[in-house]
C-alpha positions in Angstrom: 184.3 165.3 173.0 187.2 166.2 170.1 186.0 170.0 169.6 184.3 170.6 172.7 185.5 173.1 175.2 185.1 171.2 178.8 185.2 174.7 180.7 183.5 177.5 178.5 180.9 178.3 175.9 182.6 179.8 173.3 180.9 182.6 170.6 182.6 185.0 168.2 181.3 188.7 168.5 182.2 192.3 167.8 183.0 194.8 170.3 183.9 198.4 168.9 183.8 196.9 165.2 186.4 194.3 166.1 186.0 190.6 165.8 186.5 189.0 169.1 186.1 185.8 171.0 184.0 185.6 174.1 184.4 182.7 176.5 181.6 182.2 179.1 181.8 179.7 181.9 179.7 176.7 181.7 177.0 175.9 184.4 179.1 172.8 184.7 182.7 174.4 184.7 183.2 173.5 188.6 182.3 169.6 188.4 184.3 169.5 185.2 187.3 170.7 186.8 187.1 168.7 189.7 186.6 165.5 187.7 189.6 166.4 185.4 191.7 166.9 188.8 190.6 163.3 189.7 191.5 161.9 186.5 194.6 163.7 186.3 195.9 162.4 189.9 194.4 159.1 189.3 196.3 158.2 186.1 199.5 159.5 187.8 199.2 156.8 190.5 198.4 154.6 188.0 201.7 155.3 185.9 203.7 155.1 189.4 204.1 159.0 189.0 202.1 160.4 192.0 201.6 163.8 191.2 200.1 167.0 193.4 196.5 167.4 192.0 196.2 170.4 189.3 195.6 174.0 190.6 192.5 175.3 189.4 190.3 178.1 191.0 192.2 181.4 190.9 195.1 179.7 189.3 193.1 179.5 186.1 192.5 183.3 186.1 196.2 183.9 186.4 197.1 181.8 183.7 194.9 183.4 181.6 195.9 186.7 182.4 198.2 189.5 181.0 201.0 188.8 183.0 201.2 184.9 182.4 200.6 186.3 178.6 203.7 188.3 178.8 205.7 185.3 180.2 204.8 183.2 177.8 205.6 186.0 175.0 209.0 186.3 176.6 210.1 182.6 175.9 208.7 182.5 172.3 205.0 181.5 173.0 202.5 183.8 171.3 198.9 183.9 172.5 195.7 186.1 171.4 195.5 189.7 172.7 193.4 189.6 175.9 190.8 192.2 175.9 189.1 191.5 179.0 188.9 188.8 181.6 187.0 188.0 184.9 186.0 185.1 187.0 182.9 184.4 184.5 184.1 185.7 181.0 187.2 185.9 179.0 187.2 187.9 176.0 190.3 187.8 173.4 191.0 189.0 169.9 190.1 186.7 167.1 192.1 184.5 165.3 191.2 184.3 161.5 192.4 180.9 160.5 191.2 178.3 162.7 192.6 175.8 164.9 195.9 173.6 164.3 193.7 170.5 164.3 191.2 171.5 161.2 194.2 173.1 159.8 195.9 169.7 159.7 192.9 167.9 158.1 192.9 169.9 155.2 196.5 171.2 154.6 199.8 169.1 153.5 201.8 171.7 155.2 202.3 169.2 158.3 206.1 170.4 159.0 204.3 173.3 160.8 203.8 171.3 163.8 207.2 171.4 164.3 206.8 174.7 165.9 204.3 173.1 168.1 207.2 170.7 169.5 209.5 174.1 169.8 206.8 175.6 172.1 206.2 172.9 174.0 209.8 172.4 174.8 210.2 175.9 175.5 207.6 175.7 178.1 209.1 172.6 179.8 212.5 174.5 179.7 211.0 177.0 181.9 209.7 174.7 184.3 206.0 174.5 183.2 203.4 172.4 181.7 200.2 173.1 179.5 198.6 170.0 180.6 195.7 170.7 178.4 197.9 170.6 175.2 195.5 169.2 172.3 195.9 170.7 168.7 192.7 172.7 169.1 194.3 174.9 171.7 196.8 176.0 169.1 195.3 178.7 166.4 197.1 179.3 162.8 197.6 182.7 161.6 199.7 183.4 158.4 201.6 179.9 159.2 202.5 180.7 162.8 201.3 179.4 165.8 199.4 180.8 168.4 198.3 179.0 171.8 195.0 179.8 173.4 193.1 178.4 176.3 196.0 178.9 179.2 194.1 177.9 182.2 195.6 174.5 183.3 199.3 175.3 183.0 201.1 174.1 186.0 204.3 175.3 187.1 206.2 172.1 187.8 207.7 170.5 184.7 207.9 166.5 186.0 208.5 163.4 183.9 204.6 162.7 183.9 203.1 166.2 183.4 205.8 166.4 180.4 204.7 163.3 179.0 201.0 164.5 179.4 201.9 167.7 176.8 203.4 165.4 174.3 201.0 162.6 174.7 197.7 164.9 174.6 199.0 166.5 171.4 199.8 163.6 169.7 197.0 161.7 170.8 194.5 164.9 169.6 195.7 164.4 166.0 195.9 160.2 165.9 192.6 159.8 164.2 194.4 161.7 161.1 195.3 159.5 158.2 198.3 157.0 158.8 200.3 159.1 156.4 199.8 162.2 157.8 200.1 161.4 161.2 203.4 159.7 160.9 204.7 163.0 159.3 202.9 165.1 162.1 204.7 163.2 164.8 208.0 163.3 163.3 207.8 167.2 162.8 206.5 167.5 166.5 209.3 165.4 167.8 211.9 167.1 165.8 210.5 170.4 167.3 210.8 169.3 170.6 214.0 167.9 170.7 217.2 169.8 171.1 219.5 167.2 168.9 218.5 163.8 167.2 219.5 161.8 170.5 217.6 163.5 173.1 215.3 161.2 174.9 211.6 162.2 175.3 210.0 161.8 178.8 209.4 157.9 178.8 205.5 157.8 179.5 204.4 159.9 176.4 203.7 157.0 174.4 201.5 155.4 177.3 199.8 158.7 177.7 199.1 159.2 174.3 197.4 155.8 173.5 195.0 156.4 177.0 194.2 160.0 175.8 193.5 159.0 172.5 190.6 156.8 173.6 188.8 160.0 174.6 189.9 163.0 172.3 189.7 161.3 168.4 186.6 161.3 166.6 187.6 158.7 164.1 188.3 155.5 165.7 189.1 153.7 162.4 192.0 155.6 161.6 192.9 155.5 165.6 193.2 151.9 165.4 195.3 152.0 162.0 198.0 154.4 163.8 197.8 152.6 167.1 199.1 149.7 165.3 202.0 151.6 163.3 205.5 151.8 165.3 205.5 155.0 166.9 208.7 157.2 166.6 208.3 158.4 170.2 211.2 157.2 172.2 
């Protein structure tokens, strides 16, 4: 599940001689979306932060559209160039560099994660949250961070939804080796905080531990990282 897109099948192709990414809806896309809505709402009740269900359907298309991408660009969040979008297909420019999870797994340039912390905080400050904020939804090009898969952005930033963004991002990297993960966590938090004394949304570590059980591939490293003291506070 670590590398699976739960909404769309993804293929790389060429259009007019240019490499593009084509995302086509899966046959079970609607089922997966309603399941996600249920999980999102259920966890909010478990954590005693009841939250309205995720907005899906037309909201997903609007989030992926050109207008929303420009709004994100205006607050410093870059996305792939949109080539075509309809209810069944999204076509974007191809970013040659791979996703952030793959980059961090083979690189020692771990401080790049601070840029993701800054991006996440910028969106929160604007009153919105990504929800699906895993590392695989960030692309790396020339050491710059580009955000893709925008469909689940919600225009309400609450203690719960902000905790989801922080917790899910860190959970998606919690199966990397411990020394790497420690630096990654510190770098993300440094990028997210405006100053060292800032308090993080207090549900973040709980969300991280819950989400990691689903998101990670290497459960041996996961167990080691969970047993170590976290800098989330």
